[in-house]
N, CA, C and O of each residue as an XYZ file, in Angstrom:
608
protein
N      -2.796     40.934     -2.974
C      -3.789     40.156     -2.263
C      -3.187     38.815     -1.820
O      -3.369     38.397     -0.676
N      -2.466     38.141     -2.739
C      -1.890     36.851     -2.411
C      -0.927     36.976     -1.237
O      -0.968     36.174     -0.304
N      -0.054     37.991     -1.288
C       0.947     38.182     -0.235
C       0.285     38.479      1.108
O       0.731     37.986      2.145
N      -0.774     39.279      1.092
C      -1.464     39.621      2.340
C      -2.131     38.387      2.944
O      -2.060     38.175      4.155
N      -2.773     37.582      2.119
C      -3.394     36.359      2.614
C      -2.337     35.392      3.137
O      -2.499     34.798      4.203
N      -1.272     35.242      2.388
C      -0.201     34.325      2.760
C       0.415     34.724      4.098
O       0.722     33.861      4.920
N       0.595     36.012      4.318
C       1.206     36.501      5.557
C       0.340     36.189      6.777
O       0.863     36.049      7.882
N      -0.963     36.080      6.592
C      -1.871     35.826      7.703
C      -2.041     34.361      8.051
O      -2.754     34.031      8.999
N      -1.400     33.474      7.302
C      -1.551     32.041      7.546
C      -0.366     31.483      8.318
O       0.738     32.022      8.234
N      -0.585     30.401      9.074
C       0.540     29.786      9.794
C       1.537     29.154      8.823
O       1.209     28.882      7.669
N       2.761     28.926      9.308
C       3.786     28.271      8.499
C       3.264     26.937      7.992
O       2.617     26.189      8.724
N       3.553     26.650      6.734
C       3.113     25.388      6.131
C       1.843     25.524      5.318
O       1.560     24.667      4.480
N       1.073     26.572      5.539
C      -0.099     26.865      4.717
C       0.254     28.065      3.853
O       0.469     29.167      4.357
N       0.311     27.839      2.556
C       0.756     28.881      1.647
C      -0.298     29.168      0.591
O      -0.888     28.242      0.036
N      -0.535     30.426      0.312
C      -1.403     30.834     -0.785
C      -0.533     30.854     -2.040
O       0.408     31.640     -2.145
N      -0.860     29.982     -2.985
C      -0.049     29.858     -4.193
C      -0.573     30.720     -5.329
O       0.190     31.163     -6.188
N      -1.888     30.958     -5.329
C      -2.472     31.682     -6.450
C      -3.776     32.318     -5.994
O      -4.494     31.756     -5.167
N      -4.072     33.467     -6.526
C      -5.334     34.161     -6.277
C      -5.981     34.402     -7.630
O      -5.334     34.890     -8.557
N      -7.257     34.058     -7.743
C      -7.986     34.278     -8.992
C      -9.284     35.013     -8.693
O      -9.800     34.970     -7.576
N      -9.787     35.673     -9.694
C     -11.064     36.365     -9.548
C     -12.191     35.349     -9.564
O     -12.228     34.452    -10.406
N     -13.110     35.505     -8.617
C     -14.238     34.572     -8.514
C     -15.170     34.724     -9.705
O     -15.451     35.829    -10.168
N     -15.640     33.581    -10.185
C     -16.625     33.558    -11.273
C     -18.023     33.526    -10.657
O     -18.170     33.224     -9.473
N     -19.037     33.833    -11.442
C     -20.403     33.768    -10.907
C     -20.756     32.350    -10.460
O     -20.246     31.366    -10.997
N     -21.621     32.271     -9.487
C     -22.059     30.977     -8.977
C     -21.219     30.547     -7.789
O     -20.120     31.050     -7.557
N     -21.767     29.609     -7.052
C     -21.099     29.112     -5.849
C     -19.995     28.124     -6.212
O     -20.165     27.290     -7.101
N     -18.883     28.224     -5.529
C     -17.773     27.297     -5.753
C     -18.228     25.855     -5.505
O     -17.849     24.949     -6.246
N     -19.022     25.648     -4.485
C     -19.476     24.288     -4.155
C     -20.223     23.640     -5.313
O     -20.185     22.418     -5.459
N     -20.891     24.422     -6.130
C     -21.627     23.868     -7.273
C     -20.690     23.346     -8.353
O     -21.108     22.565     -9.209
N     -19.441     23.762     -8.326
C     -18.457     23.311     -9.332
C     -17.660     22.091     -8.866
O     -16.883     21.527     -9.637
N     -17.847     21.689     -7.634
C     -17.095     20.556     -7.092
C     -17.886     19.276     -7.353
O     -18.729     18.875     -6.551
N     -17.600     18.650     -8.481
C     -18.335     17.461     -8.912
C     -17.645     16.161     -8.508
O     -18.308     15.131     -8.383
N     -16.339     16.188     -8.304
C     -15.598     14.966     -8.005
C     -14.313     15.305     -7.258
O     -13.876     16.455     -7.221
N     -13.722     14.271     -6.665
C     -12.435     14.405     -5.973
C     -11.485     13.337     -6.475
O     -11.901     12.237     -6.838
N     -10.198     13.676     -6.490
C      -9.153     12.710     -6.807
C      -8.333     12.480     -5.550
O      -7.903     13.430     -4.897
N      -8.119     11.215     -5.215
C      -7.433     10.828     -3.991
C      -6.241      9.940     -4.302
O      -6.237      9.209     -5.293
N      -5.230     10.009     -3.444
C      -4.116      9.077     -3.456
C      -4.218      8.293     -2.152
O      -4.172      8.872     -1.066
N      -4.357      6.967     -2.264
C      -4.527      6.106     -1.099
C      -3.303      5.210     -0.957
O      -3.067      4.341     -1.797
N      -2.531      5.414      0.091
C      -1.340      4.614      0.356
C      -1.716      3.551      1.377
O      -2.300      3.853      2.418
N      -1.370      2.282      1.063
C      -1.778      1.151      1.893
C      -0.546      0.472      2.507
O      -0.106     -0.558      1.997
N       0.020      1.027      3.591
C       1.189      0.415      4.222
C       0.876     -1.021      4.637
O      -0.206     -1.304      5.151
N       1.827     -1.919      4.411
C       1.630     -3.314      4.772
C       0.905     -4.122      3.709
O       0.674     -5.316      3.893
N       0.539     -3.483      2.587
C      -0.119     -4.166      1.470
C       0.732     -3.926      0.224
O       1.045     -2.785     -0.116
N       1.099     -5.010     -0.448
C       1.927     -4.878     -1.642
C       1.056     -4.660     -2.876
O      -0.155     -4.880     -2.857
N       1.705     -4.226     -3.936
C       1.007     -4.027     -5.215
C       0.382     -5.339     -5.691
O      -0.739     -5.340     -6.198
N       1.089     -6.441     -5.535
C       0.573     -7.743     -5.979
C      -0.680     -8.138     -5.193
O      -1.597     -8.734     -5.757
N      -0.729     -7.814     -3.903
C      -1.881     -8.181     -3.079
C      -3.140     -7.395     -3.432
O      -4.246     -7.839     -3.124
N      -2.993     -6.242     -4.070
C      -4.153     -5.411     -4.372
C      -4.719     -5.686     -5.766
O      -5.847     -5.288     -6.058
N      -3.960     -6.356     -6.627
C      -4.386     -6.514     -8.022
C      -5.714     -7.243     -8.185
O      -6.584     -6.755     -8.907
N      -5.905     -8.395     -7.539
C      -7.151     -9.160     -7.699
C      -8.356     -8.429     -7.107
O      -9.370     -8.305     -7.794
N      -8.293     -7.938     -5.862
C      -9.449     -7.194     -5.334
C      -9.765     -5.938     -6.154
O     -10.931     -5.585     -6.330
N      -8.731     -5.273     -6.650
C      -8.924     -4.079     -7.476
C      -9.653     -4.435     -8.771
O     -10.595     -3.746     -9.162
N      -9.225     -5.502     -9.432
C      -9.891     -5.936    -10.670
C     -11.345     -6.321    -10.399
O     -12.228     -5.992    -11.191
N     -11.601     -7.014     -9.287
C     -12.972     -7.410     -8.939
C     -13.838     -6.177     -8.686
O     -14.998     -6.137     -9.095
N     -13.278     -5.174     -8.013
C     -14.030     -3.938     -7.738
C     -14.382     -3.220     -9.032
O     -15.528     -2.823     -9.242
N     -13.392     -3.058     -9.891
C     -13.601     -2.316    -11.145
C     -14.629     -3.024    -12.028
O     -15.422     -2.365    -12.700
N     -14.622     -4.354    -12.034
C     -15.552     -5.116    -12.863
C     -16.960     -5.187    -12.277
O     -17.919     -5.429    -13.010
N     -17.097     -4.981    -10.976
C     -18.394     -5.105    -10.312
C     -19.336     -3.972    -10.706
O     -18.905     -2.844    -10.946
N     -20.615     -4.287    -10.767
C     -21.628     -3.258    -11.003
C     -21.976     -2.545     -9.703
O     -22.359     -1.375     -9.710
N     -21.840     -3.260     -8.586
C     -22.185     -2.702     -7.282
C     -21.372     -3.423     -6.216
O     -21.173     -4.635     -6.293
N     -20.902     -2.672     -5.217
C     -20.226     -3.270     -4.064
C     -20.801     -2.582     -2.817
O     -20.378     -1.484     -2.453
N     -21.767     -3.242     -2.170
C     -22.389     -2.618     -0.997
C     -21.465     -2.622      0.216
O     -20.745     -3.591      0.460
N     -21.495     -1.532      0.968
C     -20.782     -1.421      2.238
C     -21.748     -0.795      3.237
O     -22.744     -0.176      2.863
N     -21.430     -0.970      4.509
C     -22.294     -0.432      5.552
C     -21.625      0.750      6.230
O     -20.435      0.711      6.545
N     -22.401      1.798      6.451
C     -21.932      2.975      7.186
C     -22.815      3.130      8.412
O     -24.038      3.013      8.327
N     -22.195      3.393      9.545
C     -22.949      3.625     10.768
C     -23.313      5.109     10.831
O     -22.432      5.968     10.851
N     -24.600      5.402     10.863
C     -25.083      6.784     10.941
C     -25.791      6.990     12.280
O     -25.938      6.049     13.061
N     -26.223      8.206     12.539
C     -26.962      8.498     13.774
C     -28.251      7.685     13.847
O     -28.726      7.347     14.931
N     -28.808      7.379     12.678
C     -30.049      6.603     12.620
C     -29.793      5.094     12.595
O     -30.734      4.307     12.503
N     -28.520      4.690     12.675
C     -28.173      3.274     12.650
C     -27.438      2.925     11.377
O     -27.061      3.812     10.611
N     -27.227      1.626     11.140
C     -26.488      1.203      9.947
C     -27.234      1.560      8.661
O     -28.462      1.503      8.596
N     -26.459      1.929      7.645
C     -27.025      2.257      6.339
C     -26.139      1.619      5.274
O     -24.917      1.759      5.314
N     -26.753      0.923      4.329
C     -26.003      0.309      3.245
C     -25.916      1.284      2.081
O     -26.910      1.899      1.696
N     -24.716      1.419      1.523
C     -24.550      2.255      0.339
C     -23.651      1.538     -0.652
O     -22.907      0.629     -0.285
N     -23.723      1.947     -1.896
C     -22.940      1.332     -2.967
C     -21.626      2.085     -3.116
O     -21.610      3.249     -3.518
N     -20.523      1.414     -2.791
C     -19.209      2.052     -2.894
C     -18.700      2.069     -4.321
O     -17.738      2.781     -4.612
N     -19.308      1.312     -5.222
C     -18.799      1.208     -6.597
C     -19.366      2.275     -7.530
O     -18.626      2.845     -8.333
N     -20.656      2.551     -7.438
C     -21.351      3.392     -8.422
C     -20.710      4.763     -8.637
O     -20.567      5.165     -9.792
N     -20.316      5.508     -7.600
C     -19.749      6.848     -7.857
C     -18.272      6.852     -8.250
O     -17.721      7.911     -8.550
N     -17.623      5.689     -8.253
C     -16.194      5.638     -8.576
C     -16.001      5.743    -10.085
O     -16.442      4.874    -10.838
N     -15.350      6.796    -10.512
C     -15.056      7.027    -11.926
C     -13.860      6.189    -12.338
O     -13.871      5.570    -13.402
N     -12.825      6.163    -11.503
C     -11.649      5.338    -11.783
C     -10.958      4.987    -10.476
O     -10.978      5.749     -9.510
N     -10.343      3.802    -10.477
C      -9.551      3.330     -9.352
C      -8.446      2.469     -9.948
O      -8.705      1.399    -10.499
N      -7.207      2.950     -9.830
C      -6.069      2.261    -10.450
C      -4.888      2.244     -9.495
O      -4.786      3.076     -8.593
N      -3.997      1.280     -9.707
C      -2.722      1.295     -9.010
C      -1.920      2.473     -9.525
O      -1.784      2.655    -10.735
N      -1.395      3.261     -8.626
C      -0.618      4.429     -9.027
C       0.731      3.984     -9.569
O       1.319      3.016     -9.086
N       1.209      4.695    -10.567
C       2.485      4.361    -11.204
C       3.679      4.623    -10.292
O       4.782      4.152    -10.573
N       3.480      5.363     -9.212
C       4.566      5.597     -8.270
C       5.419      6.802     -8.582
O       6.465      6.986     -7.959
N       5.006      7.635     -9.532
C       5.813      8.796     -9.888
C       5.295     10.083     -9.261
O       5.754     11.167     -9.622
N       4.351      9.988     -8.331
C       3.758     11.169     -7.710
C       4.467     11.463     -6.394
O       4.571     10.575     -5.548
N       4.960     12.691     -6.197
C       5.665     13.014     -4.953
C       4.762     12.945     -3.733
O       5.266     12.889     -2.611
N       3.433     12.947     -3.912
C       2.528     12.849     -2.770
C       2.438     11.421     -2.243
O       1.974     11.206     -1.123
N       2.879     10.437     -3.038
C       2.840      9.042     -2.606
C       3.811      8.852     -1.446
O       4.884      9.453     -1.398
N       3.400      7.997     -0.516
C       4.198      7.779      0.681
C       4.567      6.301      0.752
O       3.737      5.443      0.451
N       5.783      5.998      1.142
C       6.149      4.621      1.429
C       7.106      4.019      0.433
O       7.432      4.629     -0.585
N       7.568      2.780      0.744
C       8.506      2.086     -0.126
C       7.877      1.733     -1.463
O       6.659      1.800     -1.633
N       8.729      1.355     -2.408
C       8.287      1.083     -3.771
C       7.230      0.003     -3.874
O       6.352      0.105     -4.731
N       7.271     -1.040     -3.033
C       6.325     -2.141     -3.172
C       5.017     -1.910     -2.417
O       4.120     -2.751     -2.491
N       4.883     -0.816     -1.706
C       3.635     -0.511     -1.010
C       2.585     -0.110     -2.043
O       2.852      0.699     -2.931
N       1.392     -0.682     -1.919
C       0.312     -0.369     -2.853
C      -0.155      1.068     -2.655
O      -0.442      1.500     -1.539
N      -0.223      1.792     -3.761
C      -0.746      3.152     -3.765
C      -1.815      3.201     -4.851
O      -1.549      2.885     -6.011
N      -3.021      3.599     -4.468
C      -4.139      3.660     -5.403
C      -4.482      5.103     -5.710
O      -4.372      5.978     -4.852
N      -4.896      5.340     -6.940
C      -5.394      6.652     -7.351
C      -6.892      6.476     -7.597
O      -7.304      5.654     -8.416
N      -7.697      7.252     -6.883
C      -9.153      7.138     -6.887
C      -9.782      8.438     -7.364
O      -9.446      9.512     -6.865
N     -10.691      8.347     -8.324
C     -11.525      9.491     -8.704
C     -12.955      9.091     -8.393
O     -13.455      8.089     -8.903
N     -13.615      9.885     -7.548
C     -14.973      9.566     -7.108
C     -15.862     10.791     -7.269
O     -15.499     11.901     -6.881
N     -17.048     10.559     -7.856
C     -18.029     11.639     -8.014
C     -18.650     11.973     -6.664
O     -18.813     11.101     -5.810
N     -18.991     13.233     -6.481
C     -19.682     13.663     -5.268
C     -21.159     13.340     -5.443
O     -21.840     13.943     -6.273
N     -21.640     12.408     -4.677
C     -23.038     11.990     -4.712
C     -23.587     12.060     -3.295
O     -22.844     12.291     -2.341
N     -24.882     11.860     -3.167
C     -25.504     11.806     -1.847
C     -26.074     10.412     -1.652
O     -26.909      9.988     -2.452
N     -25.663      9.684     -0.628
C     -24.653     10.056      0.358
C     -23.254      9.965     -0.240
O     -23.006      9.179     -1.155
N     -22.353     10.774      0.286
C     -20.967     10.792     -0.165
C     -20.317      9.435      0.079
O     -20.496      8.834      1.138
N     -19.572      8.965     -0.896
C     -18.769      7.754     -0.719
C     -17.345      8.207     -0.447
O     -16.721      8.885     -1.263
N     -16.850      7.819      0.713
C     -15.526      8.241      1.160
C     -14.469      7.211      0.755
O     -14.796      6.051      0.505
N     -13.212      7.630      0.691
C     -12.147      6.675      0.382
C     -12.126      5.476      1.332
O     -11.833      4.357      0.909
N     -12.435      5.702      2.608
C     -12.449      4.587      3.555
C     -13.492      3.548      3.168
O     -13.279      2.355      3.385
N     -14.601      3.974      2.607
C     -15.637      3.023      2.201
C     -15.225      2.255      0.949
O     -15.603      1.096      0.778
N     -14.459      2.888      0.083
C     -13.921      2.166     -1.074
C     -12.935      1.109     -0.582
O     -12.904     -0.001     -1.114
N     -12.133      1.440      0.427
C     -11.190      0.466      0.986
C     -11.921     -0.676      1.690
O     -11.480     -1.823      1.613
N     -13.022     -0.387      2.372
C     -13.838     -1.448      2.983
C     -14.377     -2.366      1.891
O     -14.389     -3.586      2.055
N     -14.822     -1.785      0.778
C     -15.313     -2.582     -0.344
C     -14.209     -3.469     -0.896
O     -14.441     -4.645     -1.177
N     -13.010     -2.917     -1.055
C     -11.879     -3.717     -1.539
C     -11.545     -4.843     -0.565
O     -11.212     -5.949     -0.990
N     -11.629     -4.571      0.733
C     -11.375     -5.595      1.747
C     -12.404     -6.718      1.634
O     -12.065     -7.891      1.791
N     -13.659     -6.361      1.362
C     -14.692     -7.390      1.197
C     -14.434     -8.254     -0.030
O     -14.969     -9.357     -0.143
N     -13.610     -7.749     -0.952
C     -13.276     -8.489     -2.174
C     -11.913     -9.179     -2.082
O     -11.425     -9.722     -3.073
N     -11.297     -9.158     -0.890
C     -10.059     -9.904     -0.690
C      -8.815     -9.088     -0.406
O      -7.737     -9.663     -0.258
N      -8.919     -7.779     -0.324
C      -7.738     -6.965      0.009
C      -7.330     -7.254      1.448
O      -8.156     -7.135      2.352
N      -6.062     -7.635      1.683
C      -5.643     -7.885      3.073
C      -5.555     -6.561      3.839
O      -5.283     -5.501      3.275
N      -5.794     -6.670      5.132
C      -5.681     -5.473      5.971
C      -4.220     -5.273      6.339
O      -3.542     -6.212      6.758
N      -3.741     -4.052      6.183
C      -2.375     -3.705      6.553
C      -2.419     -2.691      7.676
O      -3.342     -2.687      8.491
N      -1.421     -1.837      7.713
C      -1.401     -0.737      8.668
C      -2.459      0.276      8.249
O      -2.982      0.186      7.139
N      -2.785      1.234      9.107
C      -3.800      2.226      8.718
C      -3.431      2.914      7.401
O      -2.299      3.364      7.227
N      -4.392      2.993      6.477
C      -4.120      3.636      5.182
C      -3.988      5.144      5.336
O      -4.457      5.737      6.308
N      -3.335      5.744      4.346
C      -3.193      7.198      4.305
C      -3.914      7.690      3.060
O      -3.656      7.215      1.954
N      -4.822      8.646      3.245
C      -5.570      9.205      2.125
C      -5.222     10.681      1.988
O      -5.286     11.440      2.954
N      -4.853     11.075      0.768
C      -4.536     12.471      0.470
C      -5.420     12.899     -0.692
O      -5.360     12.316     -1.774
N      -6.241     13.920     -0.464
C      -7.044     14.443     -1.577
C      -6.138     15.337     -2.404
O      -5.596     16.325     -1.908
N      -5.983     14.980     -3.661
C      -5.113     15.728     -4.561
C      -5.806     16.932     -5.158
O      -5.199     17.989     -5.330
N      -7.085     16.771     -5.474
C      -7.839     17.883     -6.061
C      -9.320     17.556     -6.018
O      -9.725     16.401     -5.881
N     -10.111     18.603     -6.139
C     -11.554     18.455     -6.312
C     -12.023     19.558     -7.251
O     -11.482     20.664     -7.254
N     -13.034     19.238     -8.042
C     -13.519     20.217     -9.003
C     -14.436     19.576    -10.011
O     -14.964     18.490     -9.771
N     -14.636     20.239    -11.148
C     -15.484     19.683    -12.205
C     -14.868     18.399    -12.765
O     -13.648     18.238    -12.784
N     -15.724     17.500    -13.213
C     -15.283     16.245    -13.812
C     -15.406     16.380    -15.324
O     -16.507     16.542    -15.851
N     -14.258     16.312    -16.028
C     -14.229     16.457    -17.484
C     -13.482     15.267    -18.063
O     -12.293     15.089    -17.800
N     -14.170     14.455    -18.848
C     -13.573     13.278    -19.472
C     -12.883     12.370    -18.459
O     -11.803     11.843    -18.727
N     -13.509     12.186    -17.291
C     -12.970     11.303    -16.270
C     -11.867     11.899    -15.423
O     -11.319     11.222    -14.553
N     -11.528     13.167    -15.664
C     -10.473     13.832    -14.896
C     -11.054     14.953    -14.062
O     -11.963     15.656    -14.501
N     -10.525     15.123    -12.848
C     -10.929     16.231    -11.997
C     -10.149     17.453    -12.439
O      -8.920     17.425    -12.491
N     -10.861     18.528    -12.759
C     -10.223     19.726    -13.297
C     -10.323     20.885    -12.304
O     -10.962     20.768    -11.258
N      -9.702     21.972    -12.639
C      -9.612     23.154    -11.771
C     -10.976     23.840    -11.654
O     -11.531     24.270    -12.665
N     -11.522     23.951    -10.448
C     -12.836     24.606    -10.302
C     -12.789     26.115    -10.522
O     -13.834     26.752    -10.658
N     -11.588     26.694    -10.560
C     -11.461     28.137    -10.734
C     -11.115     28.527    -12.159
O     -11.002     29.711    -12.478
N     -10.946     27.522    -13.019
C     -10.578     27.822    -14.406
C     -11.750     28.433    -15.160
O     -11.626     28.751    -16.343
């Protein structure tokens, strides 16, 4: 099955594993996402104070433009963890001094996106650099603050 699926995909998209589906919808098991946010033009030192302020805050409101107009949402409440990445992840992009954040965010309604967390950090003093790069590392059940395999 894995080989047949893999053969039908374009180069660069690879089926690594096939598992038997468990009862229930997969979407019901996706409780949180883990992201790697690379901030070109922003150093690790420049992110420390805004990051500490965000983590300590009970709420950090940001505005999202919707079809019905502007809507204020709390970018802090669904964030399980937000830390400077240690730099040992091959998914991280950029030179050693570029700030890379690791974000774990619960799936809530309305969804809080990584861009909204970055807007919140900017409101707390994060300087604007080049466009950030966001890579979702995984999504699944949230167990002890970690995003786990939804197929396990």
